One Martini backbone bead per residue (centre of mass of N, CA, C, O) as a GRO file, in nm:
protein
  326
    1VAL     BB    1 -19.807  24.421   1.794
    2LYS     BB    2 -19.856  24.474   1.496
    3GLU     BB    3 -19.603  24.322   1.392
    4ILE     BB    4 -19.672  24.047   1.507
    5PHE     BB    5 -19.942  24.014   1.361
    6THR     BB    6 -19.825  24.047   1.076
    7SER     BB    7 -19.618  23.811   1.089
    8ASN     BB    8 -19.841  23.594   1.137
    9GLN     BB    9 -19.994  23.652   0.867
   10ASN     BB   10 -19.741  23.580   0.672
   11VAL     BB   11 -19.796  23.295   0.742
   12PRO     BB   12 -19.868  23.026   0.592
   13ALA     BB   13 -20.122  22.823   0.535
   14THR     BB   14 -20.244  22.492   0.616
   15SER     BB   15 -20.445  22.195   0.522
   16ASN     BB   16 -20.243  21.977   0.612
   17ALA     BB   17 -20.063  21.761   0.809
   18ALA     BB   18 -19.781  21.753   0.674
   19SER     BB   19 -19.720  22.075   0.689
   20ASN     BB   20 -19.721  22.075   1.022
   21GLU     BB   21 -19.463  21.924   1.120
   22HIS     BB   22 -19.258  22.154   1.082
   23TYR     BB   23 -19.388  22.336   1.293
   24THR     BB   24 -19.404  22.145   1.540
   25ILE     BB   25 -19.087  22.083   1.572
   26GLY     BB   26 -18.942  22.331   1.434
   27LYS     BB   27 -18.825  22.561   1.207
   28ASP     BB   28 -18.555  22.648   1.414
   29SER     BB   29 -18.473  22.336   1.436
   30VAL     BB   30 -18.273  22.046   1.422
   31TYR     BB   31 -18.515  21.843   1.458
   32SER     BB   32 -18.614  21.881   1.160
   33PHE     BB   33 -18.394  21.678   1.037
   34PHE     BB   34 -18.568  21.415   1.074
   35LEU     BB   35 -18.729  21.495   0.794
   36SER     BB   36 -18.481  21.415   0.652
   37THR     BB   37 -18.253  21.241   0.410
   38SER     BB   38 -18.007  21.349   0.541
   39VAL     BB   39 -17.730  21.245   0.709
   40THR     BB   40 -17.619  21.511   0.816
   41ALA     BB   41 -17.876  21.604   0.954
   42TRP     BB   42 -17.892  21.364   1.149
   43ILE     BB   43 -17.623  21.418   1.290
   44PHE     BB   44 -17.698  21.689   1.408
   45ALA     BB   45 -17.945  21.594   1.571
   46ILE     BB   46 -17.798  21.372   1.736
   47ALA     BB   47 -17.584  21.555   1.862
   48VAL     BB   48 -17.777  21.733   2.021
   49LEU     BB   49 -17.916  21.509   2.176
   50ALA     BB   50 -17.658  21.403   2.316
   51THR     BB   51 -17.571  21.663   2.453
   52GLN     BB   52 -17.823  21.708   2.623
   53THR     BB   53 -17.818  21.434   2.766
   54LEU     BB   54 -17.542  21.470   2.901
   55CYS     BB   55 -17.602  21.727   3.059
   56PHE     BB   56 -17.841  21.614   3.218
   57GLY     BB   57 -17.680  21.375   3.334
   58PHE     BB   58 -17.486  21.539   3.503
   59PHE     BB   59 -17.697  21.669   3.686
   60ILE     BB   60 -17.826  21.408   3.790
   61ASP     BB   61 -17.567  21.287   3.911
   62GLU     BB   62 -17.510  21.531   4.109
   63ALA     BB   63 -17.810  21.489   4.251
   64SER     BB   64 -17.722  21.238   4.375
   65LEU     BB   65 -17.752  21.018   4.663
   66GLU     BB   66 -17.415  20.919   4.747
   67PHE     BB   67 -17.229  20.751   4.949
   68GLY     BB   68 -16.878  20.821   4.892
   69TYR     BB   69 -16.950  21.067   4.705
   70ASP     BB   70 -16.892  21.353   4.517
   71ARG     BB   71 -17.151  21.577   4.560
   72MET     BB   72 -17.401  21.850   4.527
   73TRP     BB   73 -17.540  21.785   4.771
   74ARG     BB   74 -17.757  21.972   4.994
   75TYR     BB   75 -17.813  22.009   5.313
   76SER     BB   76 -18.079  22.158   5.501
   77PHE     BB   77 -17.982  22.018   5.760
   78SER     BB   78 -17.861  22.111   6.091
   79CYS     BB   79 -17.657  21.946   6.356
   80PRO     BB   80 -17.552  22.020   6.641
   81PRO     BB   81 -17.348  21.871   6.885
   82ASN     BB   82 -17.488  22.067   7.131
   83ASN     BB   83 -17.772  21.972   6.995
   84LEU     BB   84 -18.091  21.814   6.950
   85ASN     BB   85 -18.161  22.033   6.743
   86CYS     BB   86 -18.266  22.089   6.419
   87ARG     BB   87 -18.205  22.293   6.130
   88ASP     BB   88 -18.345  22.482   5.865
   89ASP     BB   89 -18.155  22.635   5.588
   90SER     BB   90 -18.382  22.674   5.400
   91GLU     BB   91 -18.503  22.951   5.163
   92VAL     BB   92 -18.729  22.813   5.025
   93THR     BB   93 -19.020  22.916   4.873
   94ALA     BB   94 -19.312  22.945   4.709
   95PHE     BB   95 -19.197  23.144   4.498
   96GLY     BB   96 -18.980  22.962   4.382
   97TRP     BB   97 -19.178  22.739   4.278
   98ILE     BB   98 -19.346  22.924   4.101
   99PHE     BB   99 -19.120  23.013   3.908
  100PHE     BB  100 -19.043  22.730   3.822
  101ALA     BB  101 -19.321  22.656   3.700
  102LEU     BB  102 -19.331  22.886   3.494
  103PHE     BB  103 -19.075  22.825   3.337
  104GLY     BB  104 -19.151  22.535   3.263
  105PHE     BB  105 -19.411  22.606   3.113
  106PHE     BB  106 -19.298  22.810   2.900
  107TYR     BB  107 -19.057  22.614   2.784
  108LEU     BB  108 -19.193  22.295   2.778
  109THR     BB  109 -19.487  22.255   2.687
  110SER     BB  110 -19.471  22.279   2.377
  111ASP     BB  111 -19.271  22.042   2.328
  112MET     BB  112 -19.438  21.816   2.456
  113VAL     BB  113 -19.693  21.850   2.286
  114ASN     BB  114 -19.554  21.827   2.007
  115GLY     BB  115 -19.442  21.544   2.048
  116LEU     BB  116 -19.719  21.405   2.082
  117LYS     BB  117 -19.830  21.491   1.808
  118LEU     BB  118 -19.623  21.342   1.634
  119VAL     BB  119 -19.677  21.057   1.738
  120TRP     BB  120 -19.977  21.059   1.656
  121SER     BB  121 -19.936  21.135   1.343
  122ALA     BB  122 -19.768  20.878   1.256
  123SER     BB  123 -20.019  20.681   1.228
  124GLN     BB  124 -20.119  20.793   0.943
  125TYR     BB  125 -19.859  20.641   0.779
  126GLY     BB  126 -19.755  20.410   0.908
  127LEU     BB  127 -19.522  20.190   0.748
  128SER     BB  128 -19.317  20.451   0.692
  129ARG     BB  129 -19.087  20.684   0.647
  130ARG     BB  130 -19.251  20.923   0.744
  131GLY     BB  131 -19.354  20.794   1.007
  132PHE     BB  132 -19.073  20.740   1.126
  133GLN     BB  133 -18.972  21.033   1.136
  134ILE     BB  134 -19.197  21.146   1.312
  135PHE     BB  135 -19.161  20.952   1.550
  136VAL     BB  136 -18.868  21.024   1.618
  137ALA     BB  137 -18.909  21.327   1.657
  138GLY     BB  138 -19.121  21.307   1.882
  139CYS     BB  139 -18.956  21.137   2.084
  140CYS     BB  140 -18.716  21.330   2.111
  141LEU     BB  141 -18.869  21.584   2.199
  142PHE     BB  142 -19.010  21.463   2.448
  143SER     BB  143 -18.766  21.335   2.596
  144ILE     BB  144 -18.585  21.591   2.631
  145THR     BB  145 -18.801  21.751   2.784
  146ALA     BB  146 -18.844  21.553   3.019
  147LEU     BB  147 -18.546  21.553   3.105
  148ALA     BB  148 -18.532  21.853   3.172
  149LEU     BB  149 -18.746  21.848   3.394
  150TYR     BB  150 -18.612  21.636   3.575
  151ALA     BB  151 -18.338  21.780   3.613
  152THR     BB  152 -18.452  22.038   3.738
  153VAL     BB  153 -18.585  21.913   3.984
  154VAL     BB  154 -18.349  21.744   4.114
  155TYR     BB  155 -18.141  21.978   4.127
  156ASN     BB  156 -18.308  22.168   4.305
  157VAL     BB  157 -18.350  21.973   4.542
  158ALA     BB  158 -18.034  21.930   4.594
  159THR     BB  159 -17.916  22.260   4.575
  160SER     BB  160 -18.150  22.439   4.654
  161ARG     BB  161 -18.153  22.714   4.924
  162SER     BB  162 -18.290  22.930   4.731
  163ASN     BB  163 -18.450  23.129   4.511
  164VAL     BB  164 -18.200  23.204   4.343
  165ASP     BB  165 -18.097  22.918   4.293
  166MET     BB  166 -18.348  22.815   4.144
  167ILE     BB  167 -18.351  23.017   3.910
  168PHE     BB  168 -18.064  22.968   3.811
  169ASN     BB  169 -18.085  22.663   3.752
  170THR     BB  170 -18.325  22.680   3.559
  171VAL     BB  171 -18.196  22.858   3.341
  172ILE     BB  172 -17.957  22.675   3.272
  173LEU     BB  173 -18.121  22.421   3.191
  174LEU     BB  174 -18.302  22.566   2.975
  175PHE     BB  175 -18.066  22.642   2.791
  176VAL     BB  176 -18.000  22.353   2.698
  177ASN     BB  177 -18.284  22.326   2.548
  178GLU     BB  178 -18.171  22.553   2.316
  179LEU     BB  179 -17.949  22.418   2.127
  180ASP     BB  180 -18.104  22.361   1.863
  181GLU     BB  181 -18.143  22.662   1.785
  182LYS     BB  182 -17.845  22.753   1.799
  183LEU     BB  183 -17.742  22.562   1.577
  184PHE     BB  184 -17.918  22.670   1.352
  185ALA     BB  185 -17.796  22.955   1.359
  186SER     BB  186 -17.503  22.862   1.303
  187LEU     BB  187 -17.558  22.726   1.027
  188HIS     BB  188 -17.652  22.985   0.891
  189ALA     BB  189 -17.366  23.127   0.923
  190ILE     BB  190 -17.189  22.896   0.784
  191ILE     BB  191 -17.423  22.707   0.598
  192PRO     BB  192 -17.674  22.834   0.423
  193GLU     BB  193 -17.710  22.655   0.170
  194TRP     BB  194 -17.750  22.382   0.305
  195LEU     BB  195 -17.992  22.474   0.478
  196GLU     BB  196 -18.175  22.549   0.243
  197ASN     BB  197 -18.185  22.268   0.111
  198THR     BB  198 -18.297  22.111   0.354
  199THR     BB  199 -18.563  22.271   0.401
  200SER     BB  200 -18.669  22.230   0.112
  201GLU     BB  201 -18.673  21.919   0.123
  202ILE     BB  202 -18.877  21.896   0.351
  203ALA     BB  203 -19.109  22.047   0.210
  204THR     BB  204 -19.122  21.854  -0.038
  205ASN     BB  205 -19.163  21.574   0.105
  206PHE     BB  206 -19.437  21.696   0.260
  207ASP     BB  207 -19.627  21.850   0.063
  208GLY     BB  208 -19.612  22.151   0.124
  209ASP     BB  209 -19.714  22.493   0.098
  210VAL     BB  210 -19.487  22.541   0.281
  211ARG     BB  211 -19.198  22.771   0.294
  212ILE     BB  212 -18.943  22.691   0.493
  213ASN     BB  213 -18.676  22.904   0.565
  214VAL     BB  214 -18.402  23.084   0.646
  215GLN     BB  215 -18.524  23.362   0.619
  216TYR     BB  216 -18.751  23.319   0.822
  217ALA     BB  217 -18.574  23.242   1.063
  218ASN     BB  218 -18.410  23.503   1.061
  219ALA     BB  219 -18.655  23.690   1.092
  220ASN     BB  220 -18.744  23.573   1.358
  221HIS     BB  221 -18.489  23.645   1.516
  222GLN     BB  222 -18.495  23.946   1.452
  223LEU     BB  223 -18.772  24.000   1.575
  224ARG     BB  224 -18.698  23.909   1.860
  225ASP     BB  225 -18.470  24.115   1.899
  226ASP     BB  226 -18.641  24.366   1.856
  227HIS     BB  227 -18.840  24.306   2.085
  228ALA     BB  228 -18.628  24.298   2.307
  229GLY     BB  229 -18.531  24.589   2.267
  230ARG     BB  230 -18.806  24.722   2.317
  231ILE     BB  231 -18.847  24.611   2.598
  232LYS     BB  232 -18.600  24.747   2.721
  233ASN     BB  233 -18.690  25.036   2.661
  234VAL     BB  234 -18.951  25.018   2.821
  235ASP     BB  235 -18.815  24.950   3.090
  236LYS     BB  236 -18.654  25.212   3.108
  237LYS     BB  237 -18.896  25.402   3.101
  238LEU     BB  238 -19.034  25.280   3.347
  239ALA     BB  239 -18.802  25.340   3.540
  240ARG     BB  240 -18.806  25.645   3.507
  241ARG     BB  241 -19.103  25.681   3.587
  242SER     BB  242 -19.074  25.550   3.862
  243ASN     BB  243 -18.874  25.758   3.971
  244ALA     BB  244 -19.058  26.001   3.929
  245ILE     BB  245 -19.285  25.897   4.109
  246LYS     BB  246 -19.115  25.877   4.364
  247THR     BB  247 -19.046  26.178   4.375
  248ILE     BB  248 -19.337  26.277   4.390
  249GLU     BB  249 -19.411  26.121   4.644
  250ALA     BB  250 -19.201  26.258   4.824
  251ARG     BB  251 -19.311  26.543   4.784
  252HIS     BB  252 -19.596  26.482   4.880
  253THR     BB  253 -19.514  26.396   5.163
  254LYS     BB  254 -19.381  26.665   5.239
  255LEU     BB  255 -19.633  26.839   5.195
  256LYS     BB  256 -19.809  26.693   5.400
  257LYS     BB  257 -19.628  26.761   5.638
  258ASN     BB  258 -19.645  27.068   5.608
  259VAL     BB  259 -19.951  27.085   5.635
  260ALA     BB  260 -19.962  26.958   5.914
  261ASP     BB  261 -19.787  27.175   6.050
  262LEU     BB  262 -19.966  27.415   5.977
  263ARG     BB  263 -20.216  27.309   6.120
  264ALA     BB  264 -20.086  27.296   6.397
  265ASN     BB  265 -20.013  27.596   6.412
  266GLN     BB  266 -20.299  27.699   6.365
  267SER     BB  267 -20.420  27.562   6.612
  268THR     BB  268 -20.242  27.711   6.816
  269LYS     BB  269 -20.330  27.995   6.731
  270ASP     BB  270 -20.630  27.955   6.786
  271LYS     BB  271 -20.599  27.904   7.086
  272GLU     BB  272 -20.462  28.174   7.151
  273MET     BB  273 -20.692  28.349   7.041
  274LYS     BB  274 -20.906  28.245   7.236
  275ARG     BB  275 -20.760  28.339   7.492
  276VAL     BB  276 -20.750  28.639   7.419
  277ILE     BB  277 -21.054  28.679   7.385
  278ALA     BB  278 -21.123  28.593   7.671
  279LYS     BB  279 -20.962  28.822   7.806
  280ILE     BB  280 -21.108  29.054   7.674
  281ILE     BB  281 -21.386  28.984   7.783
  282GLU     BB  282 -21.300  29.002   8.076
  283GLN     BB  283 -21.208  29.299   8.064
  284GLU     BB  284 -21.480  29.412   7.973
  285LYS     BB  285 -21.629  29.323   8.223
  286LYS     BB  286 -21.456  29.488   8.419
  287VAL     BB  287 -21.514  29.763   8.291
  288GLU     BB  288 -21.818  29.753   8.334
  289ALA     BB  289 -21.800  29.730   8.639
  290LEU     BB  290 -21.647  30.002   8.678
  291GLU     BB  291 -21.864  30.178   8.552
  292ARG     BB  292 -22.082  30.108   8.755
  293PHE     BB  293 -21.920  30.203   8.999
  294ARG     BB  294 -21.884  30.496   8.904
  295GLU     BB  295 -22.184  30.563   8.891
  296GLN     BB  296 -22.240  30.507   9.187
  297GLN     BB  297 -22.038  30.721   9.295
  298SER     BB  298 -22.163  30.957   9.146
  299ARG     BB  299 -22.435  30.943   9.288
  300LYS     BB  300 -22.325  30.972   9.574
  301LEU     BB  301 -22.184  31.247   9.524
  302LYS     BB  302 -22.443  31.399   9.454
  303GLY     BB  303 -22.579  31.345   9.730
  304ILE     BB  304 -22.361  31.487   9.897
  305GLU     BB  305 -22.392  31.764   9.764
  306ARG     BB  306 -22.685  31.808   9.840
  307ASN     BB  307 -22.640  31.786  10.145
  308GLU     BB  308 -22.441  32.020  10.161
  309VAL     BB  309 -22.637  32.238  10.069
  310ARG     BB  310 -22.841  32.189  10.293
  311VAL     BB  311 -22.648  32.243  10.528
  312VAL     BB  312 -22.576  32.532  10.449
  313ALA     BB  313 -22.866  32.637  10.467
  314ASP     BB  314 -22.909  32.560  10.763
  315ASN     BB  315 -22.673  32.730  10.875
  316LYS     BB  316 -22.780  33.002  10.780
  317LYS     BB  317 -23.043  32.995  10.937
  318LEU     BB  318 -22.910  32.956  11.210
  319LYS     BB  319 -22.757  33.221  11.210
  320GLU     BB  320 -23.004  33.404  11.181
  321ASN     BB  321 -23.138  33.315  11.447
  322ILE     BB  322 -22.910  33.399  11.630
  323THR     BB  323 -22.910  33.697  11.554
  324ARG     BB  324 -23.203  33.751  11.636
  325LEU     BB  325 -23.169  33.672  11.933
  326GLU     BB  326 -22.942  33.886  11.990
   0.00000   0.00000   0.00000
């Protein structure tokens, strides 16, 4: 984030409208060649515009519903011959359309807005060569972006029958919209000197204090590649951490299950202990009852022994009386 902020700070600021047109149309796009006076630059820009138009035209033509022609239109409803009810086989949900809208917004909004800005700013120069160049550049940028949006919508409506199909078709069509930047990068690799002269001539003709050159465009591409690589590394680290978190969660779930089993076993043991204690208390009560019974029997036995002694004494007296009588 710090490097992105620093790289944005290193871009020189401009104070007039003329120096902003180069930024608006795209400093690393061949559509900026419309601002040049070079015929070769215009040929490159028109060639890319024609290529993109033809590609989108092919998709739009294949998405058209014309009976008698072999088209890629896929019907979402199927009607079995042995059933009066037709079924909808389309698996496109609201999430597919949401992703389509997000991709379209992220990729196309800036180009459409910038195209309208260029058309609006062309009126500042009146009927001049500079105004004509800006007007043509703005019209081409807006038109090709609008055509890309239209082609993406009609092709998805015609052929997409699942969320994956919709995302795949959207990415393919939006890739065609990036051909102008890819050609710019290819020209930098093939004829860097000519490209340097063309971009310098554009900056000079528009009297801008900004010097947008191939080195900056190359640095911009390199910075984006570096950021993409770092994002991939971050994604890998996040994936590893996510796997580690999943492993920890699995272990935590297992521990929770073990704790629950231990608590269940402990609860069972507590119940058994309570039953044992209850039996012990019951046995103690029985022992106390037996002790009381033994004491009662002991008292009765002592009473019997006293009676026996008394009986023996009475028998002795009785014998003495008998002897005396005899």
